[in-house]
C-alpha positions in Angstrom: -9.4 -33.5 -0.9 -10.0 -31.1 -3.7 -13.5 -30.6 -4.9 -14.1 -30.1 -8.6 -17.3 -28.9 -10.3 -17.9 -30.2 -13.9 -20.5 -28.2 -16.0 -21.2 -30.1 -19.1 -24.7 -31.0 -20.8 -23.3 -34.4 -22.1 -23.5 -37.2 -19.6 -21.1 -39.2 -21.5 -18.3 -36.6 -20.5 -19.4 -36.7 -16.9 -18.4 -40.3 -17.1 -15.1 -39.9 -19.1 -14.0 -37.1 -16.7 -14.8 -39.2 -13.7 -12.8 -42.1 -15.1 -9.9 -39.9 -16.0 -9.6 -38.4 -12.5 -10.5 -41.6 -10.5 -6.8 -42.3 -9.4 -6.4 -38.7 -8.1 -9.4 -39.2 -5.8 -11.0 -35.7 -6.3 -14.6 -35.2 -5.1 -16.6 -34.5 -8.2 -19.9 -32.5 -8.5 -21.7 -32.3 -11.8 -24.0 -29.9 -13.5 -25.8 -30.2 -16.9 -26.5 -26.5 -17.7 -24.8 -23.2 -17.2 -27.4 -22.0 -14.7 -27.3 -25.3 -12.7 -23.4 -24.8 -12.7 -23.7 -21.4 -11.4 -25.9 -22.6 -8.5 -23.9 -25.6 -7.6 -20.7 -23.5 -7.5 -22.4 -21.3 -4.7 -23.5 -24.3 -2.8 -20.4 -26.6 -3.1 -17.6 -24.0 -3.1 -15.4 -26.1 -5.4 -11.7 -25.8 -5.6 -11.7 -26.0 -9.5 -14.3 -25.7 -12.2 -14.4 -27.5 -15.6 -16.8 -26.1 -18.1 -18.0 -26.9 -21.6 -18.8 -24.2 -24.1 -21.7 -25.3 -25.9 -24.7 -25.7 -23.8 -28.5 -25.2 -24.0 -29.0 -22.2 -21.9 -25.6 -20.2 -21.8 -22.2 -21.0 -23.3 -19.2 -21.7 -21.1 -17.6 -18.2 -21.9 -20.7 -16.6 -20.3 -20.5 -19.0 -17.3 -16.8 -18.1 -16.9 -17.6 -14.4 -17.0 -20.3 -14.5 -14.5 -18.2 -16.7 -12.1 -15.4 -14.2 -12.3 -17.7 -11.3 -11.3 -18.3 -13.0 -7.9 -15.6 -12.4 -5.2 -15.6 -16.0 -4.1 -14.8 -17.1 -7.5 -12.5 -14.5 -8.5 -9.3 -16.7 -8.1 -10.9 -20.4 -8.5 -9.0 -21.9 -11.4 -11.3 -22.6 -14.4 -10.6 -24.9 -17.3 -12.7 -24.7 -20.4 -13.1 -28.2 -22.0 -14.7 -28.0 -25.4 -14.7 -29.4 -28.9 -14.0 -26.1 -30.3 -10.1 -26.2 -31.0 -9.6 -23.1 -33.0 -7.2 -20.3 -31.9 -10.1 -17.8 -31.5 -12.0 -20.2 -29.2 -8.8 -20.4 -27.0 -8.5 -16.7 -27.0 -12.2 -16.3 -26.0 -11.7 -18.7 -23.2 -8.9 -16.7 -21.7 -10.6 -13.3 -22.3 -13.5 -14.6 -20.4 -11.3 -15.4 -17.5 -10.4 -19.1 -17.9 -7.1 -20.3 -16.6 -6.6 -23.0 -19.2 -8.3 -24.5 -22.4 -8.4 -28.2 -23.4 -9.9 -29.6 -26.5 -12.3 -32.6 -26.6 -11.6 -35.5 -27.2 -9.0 -35.4 -24.4 -6.3 -37.7 -23.1 -7.2 -38.7 -19.6 -3.6 -38.3 -18.4 -3.3 -34.8 -19.9 -6.7 -33.7 -18.2 -5.4 -35.0 -14.8 -1.9 -33.2 -15.3 -3.7 -29.9 -16.2 -5.9 -30.0 -13.2 -3.0 -30.9 -10.9 -1.0 -28.0 -12.3 -3.8 -25.6 -11.8 -4.5 -26.7 -8.2 -0.8 -26.5 -7.4 -0.5 -23.1 -8.8 -3.5 -22.0 -6.9 -2.1 -23.5 -3.6 1.3 -21.5 -4.1 -0.7 -18.3 -4.7 -2.7 -18.8 -1.6 0.3 -19.5 0.6 2.1 -16.6 -0.8 -0.9 -14.3 -0.2 -1.2 -15.6 3.5 2.6 -15.0 4.0 2.3 -11.6 2.7 -0.6 -10.8 4.8 1.3 -11.9 7.8 4.5 -10.2 6.9 5.3 -7.0 8.8 6.2 -4.3 6.5 10.0 -3.6 6.3 11.6 -1.2 8.8 12.5 1.6 6.6 15.6 3.6 7.5 16.4 6.7 5.6 19.9 8.2 5.6 19.6 11.9 4.7 21.6 15.3 4.7 21.3 18.3 2.4 25.0 18.9 2.5 27.2 16.3 1.0 30.5 15.0 2.6 28.8 14.0 5.9 29.0 10.4 5.4 25.5 9.4 4.3 26.4 6.6 1.8 29.1 5.1 4.2 26.6 5.0 6.9 23.8 3.6 4.9 26.0 0.8 3.4 27.5 -0.1 6.8 24.0 -0.2 8.4 22.6 -2.5 5.6 25.4 -4.9 5.8 25.2 -4.8 9.7 21.5 -5.5 9.7 21.9 -8.4 7.3 24.9 -9.8 9.2 23.0 -9.5 12.6 19.7 -11.2 11.8 20.0 -13.1 8.5 16.7 -11.8 7.4 15.8 -10.1 4.1 17.6 -6.7 4.0 18.0 -4.3 1.1 20.0 -1.2 0.4 18.5 1.4 -1.9 20.6 3.7 -3.8 18.2 6.6 -4.4 21.1 9.0 -5.3 20.2 8.6 -9.0 23.1 10.8 -10.2 26.5 9.6 -8.8 25.2 7.1 -6.4 28.0 5.1 -4.7 26.4 2.2 -3.1 27.6 -0.4 -5.6 31.1 1.0 -5.4 31.1 0.8 -1.8 30.1 -2.9 -2.0 32.8 -3.7 -4.8 29.8 -4.8 -6.9 30.0 -4.9 -10.6 27.1 -2.8 -12.2 25.0 -5.2 -14.1 21.5 -4.0 -13.5 20.3 -0.6 -12.2 17.1 1.4 -11.5 17.3 2.4 -15.1 16.4 -1.1 -16.2 12.8 -0.9 -14.9 12.3 2.7 -16.1 10.4 1.5 -19.3 7.7 -0.1 -17.3 4.6 1.7 -15.8 3.8 1.3 -12.1 0.8 -0.9 -13.0 3.2 -3.3 -14.8 5.8 -3.4 -12.0 5.9 -6.6 -9.8 8.5 -8.3 -7.5 9.7 -10.4 -10.3 10.9 -7.3 -12.3 12.5 -6.0 -9.1 14.3 -9.1 -8.4 15.8 -8.9 -11.9 17.8 -5.6 -10.8 18.9 -6.8 -7.4 22.5 -7.3 -6.5 23.6 -9.4 -3.7 26.6 -8.8 -1.2 28.5 -11.5 0.4 27.1 -10.3 3.7 23.6 -11.3 2.5 22.3 -7.8 2.0 20.5 -7.0 -1.3 20.9 -3.8 -3.1 19.6 -1.9 -6.0 22.2 0.5 -7.6 21.9 3.9 -8.9 22.1 4.2 -12.8 25.6 4.3 -14.4 25.0 7.6 -16.3 23.2 10.9 -15.4 21.0 10.6 -18.7 19.7 7.2 -17.5 18.5 8.7 -14.2 16.2 11.2 -16.2 14.2 8.2 -17.4 13.3 7.0 -14.0 10.0 8.5 -12.8 8.9 9.0 -9.3 5.9 6.9 -9.7 8.0 3.8 -10.7 10.2 4.4 -7.5 7.1 4.9 -5.4 5.6 1.6 -6.6 9.0 -0.1 -5.9 9.1 1.0 -2.5 5.6 -0.2 -1.9 6.5 -3.7 -3.3 9.8 -4.1 -1.6 8.3 -3.3 1.8 6.4 -6.4 1.6 9.2 -8.5 0.9 11.9 -7.4 3.3 12.3 -7.0 7.1 14.8 -4.1 6.7 15.4 -1.3 4.1 18.1 1.2 4.2 17.8 4.2 1.7 20.6 6.4 0.8 19.0 9.5 -0.2 20.4 12.5 -2.3 21.1 15.9 -0.7 17.8 17.5 -1.5 14.1 17.5 -0.9 12.8 16.4 -4.3 9.5 14.5 -4.6 11.0 11.0 -4.2 13.0 12.1 -1.2 10.0 13.5 0.5 7.9 10.4 -0.4 10.7 8.1 1.2 11.0 10.3 4.2 7.3 10.2 4.7 7.4 6.4 4.6 10.4 5.9 6.7 10.4 4.6 10.3 13.6 6.4 11.0 15.4 9.2 9.4 19.1 9.4 10.3 20.2 13.1 9.7 24.0 13.2 9.2 26.0 16.2 10.0 29.7 17.1 10.5 31.0 19.5 13.4 31.5 22.6 11.2 29.3 25.7 10.7 28.1 24.8 7.1 27.0 21.3 8.0 25.2 22.5 11.2 23.3 25.1 9.2 22.3 22.6 6.6 21.2 20.3 9.3 19.1 23.1 10.8 17.5 23.6 7.4 16.8 20.0 7.2 15.2 19.9 10.7 13.0 23.0 9.9 11.8 21.1 6.7 11.0 17.9 8.6 9.0 20.1 11.0 7.0 21.6 8.4 6.3 18.1 6.9 5.0 17.2 10.4 7.5 14.5 11.2 7.4 13.4 14.8 10.5 14.2 16.6 11.1 10.7 17.7 11.5 9.7 14.0 14.6 11.8 13.5 18.0 10.7 14.8 21.0 13.1 14.5 24.3 11.4 13.5 27.5 13.5 14.1 30.3 12.4 11.9 33.8 13.8 12.9 35.1 14.4 9.3 38.1 16.3 10.5 40.5 15.8 13.3 40.3 19.0 15.5 38.7 22.4 15.7 35.4 21.0 15.3 32.3 22.5 17.1 31.8 20.7 20.4 28.8 18.2 20.6 26.9 20.1 23.3 27.0 23.3 21.3 25.7 21.4 18.2 22.9 20.0 20.3 21.9 23.3 21.7 22.0 24.9 18.2 19.9 22.2 16.7 17.6 21.5 19.5 18.0 17.7 19.2 20.4 15.3 20.9 23.2 13.5 19.0 22.3 9.9 18.9 25.8 8.6 18.0 29.1 10.2 17.1 31.3 8.6 14.6 35.0 9.3 15.5 37.5 10.6 13.1 38.8 7.7 11.2 39.6 9.0 7.7 42.1 6.3 6.8 39.7 3.5 7.5 36.8 5.1 5.7 38.8 5.9 2.6 40.3 2.4 2.5 36.8 1.0 2.8 35.6 3.0 -0.2 38.7 2.3 -2.3 38.5 -1.4 -1.8 34.7 -1.7 -1.5 34.9 -3.3 1.8 32.5 -1.9 4.3 34.2 -1.4 7.8 31.5 -3.2 9.6 32.5 -6.4 7.9 36.1 -5.8 7.1 37.2 -4.4 10.5 34.7 -5.9 13.0 37.3 -6.3 15.6 38.4 -2.5 15.5 36.6 0.1 17.6 35.0 1.6 14.4 33.6 -1.8 13.3 32.3 -2.4 16.6 30.5 1.0 16.9 28.8 0.4 13.6 27.6 -3.1 14.6 26.2 -1.8 17.8 24.5 1.1 16.0 22.8 -1.5 13.6 21.7 -3.6 16.5 20.2 -0.3 18.3 18.4 0.6 15.2 16.9 -3.0 14.8 13.4 -4.0 15.3 12.4 -4.4 19.1 11.3 -7.9 18.3 14.7 -8.8 17.2 16.6 -7.0 20.0 14.5 -8.6 22.7 15.1 -12.2 21.6 18.1 -14.4 21.0 18.4 -15.6 17.5 18.0 -19.3 17.1 21.4 -19.5 15.3 23.2 -16.4 16.4 25.7 -15.0 13.9 29.2 -13.9 14.7 28.2 -10.3 14.4 25.4 -10.8 17.0 27.8 -12.6 19.3 30.2 -9.8 19.2 27.5 -7.2 19.9 26.2 -9.4 22.7 29.6 -9.8 24.3 30.1 -5.9 24.3 26.7 -5.4 25.8 27.4 -8.0 28.5 30.8 -6.4 29.4 29.4 -2.9 29.6 26.8 -4.3 32.2 29.6 -5.6 34.5 
């Protein structure tokens, strides 16, 4: 039963408020001065406070300001109930920290409705805060290379779709390649909103509502944020706003896959810093191996632990490629997975905007990508059977069971 403290120097209004709220069966406490109200607030710990403005010792605005300075009352809803009905009076109520302002004389049904709305809003906020506190930050997988043409975007898109299809939990793809990013194209998505649409906000103004306004959603369930349409738009997006976006998104998703540009600019470094895994892609040619070596050297200088970095070898041409053992020896890191030469399938996937992992699940390349998404999943997911296994999970489990025989 919610507890409400009424601070008002007129006993008549104590009775009127009690009568108005009789049906709601709130537990009511009363105080006749501001000082008494502050003291009772500390002893009774109300769920909501109603305060008059004109009182003998201090006015209701001061009572509200003093309450807001106390941590235990920072988020308690406060309704100012007063005969002062001017706009300036309402503004003073809100400036002092009140949540609502109602003028005397009041209609009993309106007072009851306002209090119910304030209590409901507080309950929702508390549940959200508890949920966010209990939510484990997203597993962030960054796909990176400092040489183009090694399949970063294709890998990122297929992983994002695969993780969403496996677990049916909140998963998001972030196209961080602000100039000529291809994530939306690979998902056959119409560009309606992009990172550029939040460029006008400061990090302090940014919230999840704004980020949700620029999200796209693929049929697999994966969300995505697209790169800007034009290079000139990319220039308007600050590193600070991208940084703030990452922090907010990590609280709302289980998996995040970031497709990074081929450099080490500040947002790339920040994303790599925060990543749980870095997938470094390379092709079996000398130029790609040299670029991978430079990337690994930079990761080392940034003090990234070796276990955070996984090497993905993408066979982008049919023959004459450097052998895997030579590549591993040159780079000093094992190849986690080799993506076989399947140019027609990847080109078709890009041209039609149909990721291989969902378009060709029964072909070897589709199965390989599904297995890779499973391998990169959280340990808690991998170790337990989903309550309602998806078709993707069933295929992965079937292949795993067959390999064990």
